[in-house]
C-alpha positions in Angstrom: 229.1 48.9 129.0 232.0 51.3 128.5 235.4 49.5 128.9 238.4 51.4 130.3 242.1 50.8 130.5 243.6 47.9 128.7 240.6 45.6 128.9 239.7 44.5 125.5 236.3 44.4 123.9 234.8 41.1 125.0 232.0 41.2 122.4 234.3 41.8 119.5 236.7 39.2 120.8 234.0 36.7 121.1 232.6 37.3 117.6 236.1 37.1 116.3 236.8 33.9 118.2 233.6 32.4 116.7 234.6 33.6 113.2 231.3 35.6 112.8 230.9 38.9 111.1 228.1 40.5 113.1 227.5 43.2 110.5 226.6 40.6 107.9 223.7 39.2 109.9 220.3 40.9 109.2 217.2 40.4 111.3 214.3 39.8 109.0 211.8 38.5 111.5 208.4 37.4 110.3 205.6 36.1 112.6 205.3 32.3 112.9 202.1 30.8 114.3 202.5 28.3 117.1 202.7 24.9 115.4 200.4 22.0 115.8 201.9 18.9 117.4 202.5 17.3 114.0 204.5 20.3 112.9 206.8 20.6 115.8 209.5 18.5 114.2 209.5 21.0 111.2 209.7 23.9 113.6 212.7 22.5 115.4 214.4 21.8 112.1 213.9 25.4 111.0 215.3 26.7 114.2 218.3 24.4 113.8 218.8 25.8 110.3 218.8 29.3 111.7 221.4 28.4 114.4 223.6 26.5 111.9 223.6 29.6 109.7 225.2 31.6 112.6 222.3 34.1 112.9 222.1 33.8 116.7 225.7 33.9 117.5 226.8 37.6 117.1 226.8 39.7 120.3 224.7 42.3 118.6 221.9 39.8 117.8 221.8 38.7 121.5 221.6 42.3 122.7 218.7 43.0 120.3 216.8 40.1 121.6 217.3 41.1 125.3 216.2 44.7 124.5 213.2 43.3 122.6 212.2 41.3 125.7 212.6 44.4 127.8 210.3 46.3 125.4 207.8 43.4 125.4 207.4 43.7 129.2 207.4 47.5 129.4 205.0 48.0 126.6 202.5 45.3 127.6 202.6 45.5 131.4 198.8 46.0 131.8 198.0 43.0 129.6 200.5 40.8 131.3 199.3 41.8 134.8 195.7 41.2 133.6 196.6 37.7 132.5 198.2 37.0 135.9 195.0 38.2 137.6 192.9 35.9 135.4 195.2 32.8 135.9 196.1 33.2 139.6 194.4 36.3 140.9 197.9 37.7 141.4 197.9 41.3 142.6 199.7 43.7 140.2 202.1 44.8 143.0 203.0 41.2 143.7 203.3 40.6 139.9 205.8 43.4 139.7 207.9 42.1 142.7 207.9 38.4 141.8 207.3 38.4 138.0 207.7 41.4 135.7 210.0 43.5 137.8 212.1 40.5 138.6 212.6 39.7 134.9 213.4 43.3 134.1 216.1 43.3 136.7 217.6 40.1 135.2 217.6 41.7 131.8 219.4 44.8 133.0 222.0 42.7 134.9 222.6 40.7 131.7 222.8 43.7 129.4 225.3 45.3 131.8 227.6 42.3 132.2 227.2 40.2 129.1 230.2 41.6 127.3 232.4 40.8 130.3 230.8 37.3 130.7 231.6 36.4 127.1 235.3 37.4 127.2 237.6 34.5 126.4 239.4 33.5 129.6 243.2 33.0 129.5 244.7 29.9 131.1 248.4 29.4 132.0 250.3 26.8 129.9 253.0 24.4 131.2 256.6 24.8 130.1 256.5 21.9 127.8 253.7 23.5 125.8 255.3 27.0 125.7 255.4 29.1 123.7 251.6 28.7 123.4 248.3 30.4 124.5 245.4 28.7 126.1 241.9 30.1 126.5 238.3 29.1 127.1 235.6 30.4 124.9 231.9 30.2 125.6 230.0 28.9 122.6 226.2 28.5 122.3 224.8 25.0 122.5 222.4 25.1 119.6 218.6 24.7 119.8 217.3 24.7 123.4 214.0 24.0 125.0 212.6 25.9 128.0 209.5 24.3 129.7 207.9 26.6 132.3 205.5 26.0 135.2 202.2 27.7 136.0 202.9 29.2 139.4 205.2 32.0 138.2 204.4 31.9 134.5 206.3 35.1 133.6 209.4 34.8 135.7 210.0 31.1 135.4 209.6 31.2 131.6 211.5 34.4 130.8 214.5 34.2 133.1 215.7 31.0 131.5 214.9 32.5 128.1 217.2 35.5 129.0 220.1 33.0 129.5 219.3 31.0 126.4 219.3 34.1 124.1 222.2 35.9 125.8 224.2 32.7 125.3 223.4 32.8 121.5 221.0 29.9 121.1 217.9 29.3 119.1 214.9 28.6 121.4 211.6 26.8 121.8 209.6 28.1 124.8 206.8 26.0 126.2 204.6 28.0 128.7 202.3 26.2 131.0 198.8 25.4 129.7 197.6 25.6 133.3 198.1 29.4 133.1 196.3 29.8 129.8 195.9 33.5 129.7 199.6 34.2 130.3 200.6 31.5 127.9 198.4 33.0 125.1 199.8 36.5 125.8 203.4 35.3 125.4 202.6 33.2 122.3 201.4 36.3 120.6 204.0 38.7 121.9 207.0 36.5 121.2 206.0 36.6 117.5 205.9 40.4 117.6 209.1 41.2 119.5 211.6 38.4 118.8 213.4 37.2 115.8 211.1 34.4 114.9 213.6 32.6 112.8 215.3 31.7 116.1 212.6 32.0 118.8 209.3 30.1 118.9 206.5 29.3 121.4 204.7 26.0 121.5 201.4 26.1 123.4 199.4 23.1 124.6 199.2 20.4 127.1 200.5 16.9 127.5 200.2 15.9 123.8 202.2 19.0 122.6 204.8 18.6 125.4 205.2 14.9 124.6 205.7 15.8 120.9 208.2 18.5 121.8 210.2 16.1 124.0 210.6 13.7 121.1 212.8 16.2 119.3 216.5 16.5 119.6 217.6 19.6 121.6 221.0 20.7 122.7 219.7 21.5 126.2 216.4 21.2 128.0 215.6 23.5 130.9 212.6 22.3 132.9 210.9 23.9 136.0 208.2 21.9 137.8 207.8 18.8 139.9 209.9 15.7 140.2 207.4 13.4 138.5 207.5 15.3 135.3 211.2 15.9 135.8 211.8 12.2 135.5 209.8 12.1 132.2 211.9 15.0 130.9 215.1 13.2 131.8 214.0 10.0 130.1 213.1 11.9 126.9 216.4 13.7 127.0 218.3 10.5 127.4 217.2 9.3 124.0 219.4 12.0 122.5 221.9 12.3 125.2 220.6 15.8 125.8 221.8 17.6 129.0 219.1 18.9 131.3 218.6 21.5 134.0 215.9 20.6 136.4 214.5 23.2 138.8 212.2 21.2 141.0 211.0 21.7 144.6 210.3 19.7 147.7 209.6 20.4 151.3 211.6 23.5 152.3 211.7 23.6 156.1 211.9 26.6 158.5 213.6 26.1 161.9 212.9 28.7 164.6 214.5 28.8 168.1 214.1 31.0 171.1 216.9 33.5 170.4 215.0 35.6 167.9 212.2 38.2 167.8 209.2 35.9 167.0 207.1 38.8 165.8 209.5 39.5 163.0 209.7 35.8 162.3 205.9 35.6 162.0 205.9 38.5 159.5 208.6 37.0 157.3 207.4 33.4 157.4 203.8 34.5 156.6 204.9 36.7 153.7 206.9 34.0 152.0 204.5 31.2 152.8 201.2 32.9 151.6 202.6 34.9 148.7 200.9 33.6 145.5 198.6 31.5 147.8 201.5 29.3 148.8 202.2 28.2 145.2 205.9 29.0 145.3 208.7 26.4 145.0 210.8 28.2 147.6 208.0 28.9 150.0 208.4 27.6 153.6 206.7 24.1 153.5 206.6 23.5 157.2 208.0 24.9 160.4 210.1 23.2 163.1 210.2 24.5 166.6 210.2 23.3 170.2 206.7 23.2 171.9 207.5 26.4 173.8 208.5 28.3 170.7 205.6 26.9 168.7 203.1 28.0 171.3 204.5 31.5 171.3 204.6 31.7 167.5 201.1 30.5 166.7 199.1 33.5 167.9 201.6 35.8 166.3 201.0 34.1 162.9 197.3 34.6 163.4 197.8 38.3 164.0 200.1 38.7 161.0 197.7 36.9 158.6 194.9 39.3 159.7 197.3 42.2 159.3 198.3 41.1 155.7 194.9 40.0 154.4 192.2 41.4 156.8 189.7 39.5 158.9 188.4 37.7 155.8 191.2 37.0 153.3 188.6 35.9 150.7 187.9 39.6 150.2 191.5 40.7 150.0 192.9 41.8 146.6 196.3 40.9 148.0 195.6 37.2 148.2 195.6 34.8 145.4 193.7 31.6 144.4 194.6 28.0 143.8 195.4 27.3 140.1 192.8 24.6 139.3 190.2 22.3 140.8 192.6 19.3 141.0 195.1 21.2 143.2 192.3 22.7 145.3 190.9 19.2 146.0 194.3 17.9 146.9 195.0 20.8 149.3 191.7 20.7 151.1 192.1 16.9 151.5 195.4 17.5 153.4 193.5 19.4 156.1 191.5 16.3 157.1 192.1 15.3 160.7 194.5 18.2 161.4 194.1 20.8 164.2 193.7 24.3 162.6 195.2 27.3 164.4 193.8 29.7 161.8 192.3 29.5 158.4 191.0 26.3 156.9 188.1 28.0 155.1 187.6 27.2 151.5 185.3 27.9 148.5 185.5 25.3 145.7 183.7 27.6 143.3 186.4 30.3 143.4 189.2 27.9 144.4 189.8 30.0 147.6 191.7 28.4 150.4 192.4 30.6 153.4 195.9 31.1 154.7 196.1 28.2 157.2 198.3 27.3 160.1 198.2 23.8 161.6 199.0 22.9 165.2 201.5 20.2 166.2 201.3 18.1 163.0 202.6 14.5 163.2 205.7 13.8 161.2 203.9 10.9 159.5 200.8 12.8 158.6 199.7 12.9 154.9 200.6 16.6 154.6 204.2 15.8 155.6 204.6 13.1 152.8 204.4 15.5 149.9 205.3 19.1 148.9 202.3 21.2 150.0 202.5 23.9 147.3 199.6 25.8 148.8 198.7 28.1 151.7 199.0 25.6 154.5 201.7 25.9 157.1 202.1 22.8 159.4 204.0 23.4 162.7 206.0 20.3 163.7 207.4 20.2 167.2 211.0 19.0 167.9 212.8 18.2 171.1 216.1 19.9 170.1 218.3 21.2 167.4 219.6 17.7 166.8 216.1 16.4 166.5 215.3 19.2 163.9 218.4 18.5 161.8 217.9 14.8 162.0 214.4 15.2 160.7 215.5 17.4 157.8 218.3 15.0 156.8 216.0 12.0 156.9 214.1 13.4 153.9 215.0 14.5 150.4 217.4 17.5 150.2 215.2 20.6 150.0 215.3 23.4 147.5 215.7 25.9 150.3 216.2 25.7 154.1 215.4 28.7 156.3 216.8 29.2 159.8 215.8 31.8 162.4 218.5 31.8 165.1 220.9 34.4 166.5 223.2 31.6 167.7 226.4 31.3 165.7 226.8 27.7 166.8 223.3 26.9 165.5 224.0 28.6 162.2 227.2 26.7 161.8 225.4 23.4 162.5 223.0 24.1 159.6 225.8 25.1 157.3 227.9 22.1 157.9 225.3 19.5 158.9 222.6 19.9 156.2 222.4 20.0 152.4 220.0 22.1 150.5 219.8 24.1 147.3 220.0 27.3 149.3 220.3 28.1 153.0 219.0 31.4 154.3 219.2 32.9 157.8 216.6 35.3 159.0 214.4 35.5 155.8 212.8 33.0 153.5 212.6 33.3 149.7 214.7 36.5 149.4 217.8 34.8 148.1 216.2 34.9 144.7 216.6 38.6 144.7 220.4 38.4 145.0 221.6 38.3 141.4 225.1 36.9 142.3 223.7 33.9 144.0 223.0 30.7 142.1 219.4 29.4 142.1 218.9 25.7 141.9 218.4 22.5 143.8 220.4 19.5 144.9 219.4 15.8 144.8 215.6 15.5 144.5 215.1 19.3 144.5 216.9 19.7 141.2 220.1 19.7 139.2 221.9 22.8 137.8 221.6 26.4 138.8 220.9 29.6 137.0 220.4 33.4 137.3 223.0 36.0 136.2 226.2 34.6 134.8 225.2 31.1 135.7 222.4 31.3 133.1 225.1 31.8 130.5 227.0 28.8 131.9 223.8 26.7 131.6 223.2 27.5 127.9 226.9 27.6 126.8 229.7 25.2 126.3 233.1 26.3 127.6 235.3 25.3 124.8 239.0 24.8 125.4 241.2 26.5 122.8 245.0 25.9 122.6 247.3 27.6 120.1 251.0 26.6 119.7 253.5 27.8 117.1 255.4 25.2 115.1 258.8 26.5 115.9 260.6 26.0 118.1 259.3 22.5 118.4 259.6 21.8 122.1 257.9 18.5 121.7 261.2 17.1 120.5 261.7 16.5 124.2 259.0 13.8 124.3 259.0 12.3 120.8 260.2 8.7 120.5 262.6 7.0 120.6 262.6 7.3 124.4 266.2 7.6 125.5 267.4 7.6 129.1 267.7 11.4 128.9 264.1 11.8 127.6 262.8 9.4 130.3 264.4 11.5 133.0 263.0 14.7 131.6 259.5 13.2 131.3 259.5 11.9 134.8 260.8 15.2 136.2 258.3 17.2 134.2 255.4 15.1 135.4 256.4 15.3 139.0 256.2 19.1 138.8 252.6 18.8 137.6 251.5 16.6 140.6 
């Protein structure tokens, strides 16, 4: 990015602050095979040696890795799209919107702004400290671990990787074994495109993940469910390793009678049934009064047919459930419920139709867990207060969606609820706004990323103070404490309060 005026070169200032000569660092990558579980400790040790040697810290190295990732995606798009079809039957257009194109946009945003994000920030100093300068400098954490889920195996692996590399860390990436084709593609391509002295992929299931979590990392970034999130936190506690947890939960939708229900139906169906409902920010259930629910149900039926045809099983725009276990769990949730539309399934292909359920009880089995599939329960409420009370009685959701043209209703949700994100008029689209943080609160996660916040996640903001020796203004506070010094100290401290 071209700097103008009196703004200094943030990259050069950062490298100087870190005492690194970027020109002395050469990139002599050589492929490294994904290690067996028994060799993971050696792998992490090698990555730490790389980091300790300062190889990952220069701005130029970071930019090279980001450009390498961009090339990886652009040069291998058909193969990556094919892997997503094999793992999730994800349409290439959807793959571009929610996976490949999403990551490319994050790369471009980071390349454009990284120099500015890394600039040391000046902080005012109090009179007692003057003359002095105070700054904060972002420094990389060290060797970090990124554990990705299966539902968006490109986006949810690579966007944290962008932050980790842009912040100057060495990295272990653990793709999900439940999306095996995508995992294998990245294990091979990472070794071709990245500096493998500093970047490695570990494939495998529970044994490999367990072995990885035994290692000492400087940060662990995990995306997935709360059960495994607890395991990750327990493992991290052994080394006092900080963690970012991107989890999920039951993200509600509230709809009132002030909005165009046809548009509501389109937007809710789009966000709910994308990726066959296997999206952490998908609408989990819908809250409405009986009158609004009755008007909305036939519109949802129409929109589903518009999106996926009379038989969604034949639509190339509709995905499949990831595995037999998830398929069995989801079809079991339909038992005893009243189906408005959908409900059809095929165990052989793991097809579960886009499904809407009528007037679901709040204590039904489907309301006791995150659905994470193409089933939309409609739950009736008596009033706005009833809806907010129900939401607040559960865990804080990753996202909360409100369809209302009433300013008073919107204010109630802003001030009266807590969620990772709150969106009016559209579900899931907040992920597309690069300046917004993405993350949960409470049981839906801890920490947020995307854009500059990804640099925050994988950096330490180090306080740097520099004071000349003369004049020595600290004579004013050195012992012995005379009456004059006592008065000065008390007066000085009062000014700070």
